N, C-alpha and C positions, 0 to 999 in steps of 0.2 A: 504494500500500500504506500502511495506517494506521500500522504499526509499533507498535501497542498490542494487547493481548490483547482479543479479542472478549468483551463482557460476559457472554454466556451460558456461557463457559468457567469462570467463577468458581464456578458451582454444581457443576461436575464436580470442581473442586479441593476444594470443601467435602465432597462425597460421598466422595472418597478419604480425606480427613482423618477423617471419621466412621468409615469402615471400619477405619482404623488405630487409632482410639480403642478400638473394640470389641476388636480384637486385643490392645491394650496392657493392657486390664483382664482379659484371659484368656478372652474370649468366642470360641468357634469360629465366626468369621464370615468369609465367607459360608458356607463349607463346614461343615456340622455344626449350624448354628443351627436350621434348619427341622426337621431330624430330631430334635433334642433338645427343642425347644419347640413343635413342631407349628404353627408360625406363622412369619412373616417380619416384618422391620422395614420400614415404609413411610414415606416422606416425604409429609406431608399439605399442608404449606404452607412456603414459603421466601420470605424477603425479603432483599434485599441493598441495602446503602447503599454507593454507590461514592464513596469519598473520594479516590481517585487511580487512575491507570492503571498497570498492569504493562505492561512493554514486552517485545517478543520477546527471548528469550535471558536475561531476568531470572531469577535464582534466587529462588524464593518459598518462604517457610516458612509453611505453613498450619497453624494450631492451632485446636483446638476444646475446649470443655468443656461440661459439663451445668450449666445455670443453674437449671433447674427440673425436679424429678423428681416426676412425678405417678404415678398408678396405671397409666396407659397412654400409649402414644405416638400412639395413634389411637383413635377411638371404639370400634371393635369388638374390639380385641385388647389385653388387659391385659398389662403387662410382668410376667414371672415374678419372684417375690420374690428368687430367687437373683440375677437380673440386677440388680435394684434394689440389693441388698446390695453387689454388686461395684462399682457406680457410687459408692455412698456411701463405700466404703472407699478408692477410688482418688482421689476429689476432695479437694484440700486445703481448699477452702471448701465446706461442705455445701450441696448444691442446695436450693432452696426446695421445700417439700412442697406 
């Protein structure tokens, strides 16, 4: 047994952090988002730089923030202006446009 967290699990941790971010800014996610905006949020690309290993039974604090806020999170589905406004109001440092 390796006693370290399998690298693929880090993306699951990040996915959970992002869902919690949406909830923190008041977005009804996942329940209610599709009904309200007639679309969903999809991950198009992810990259991870491994700087160290988490070990089994470690308590991890996973944080995320929006570094760049464009008109859409993917090619075909623009983010609603209401959602863009929530992100701008929540972030202490304004995301790049």
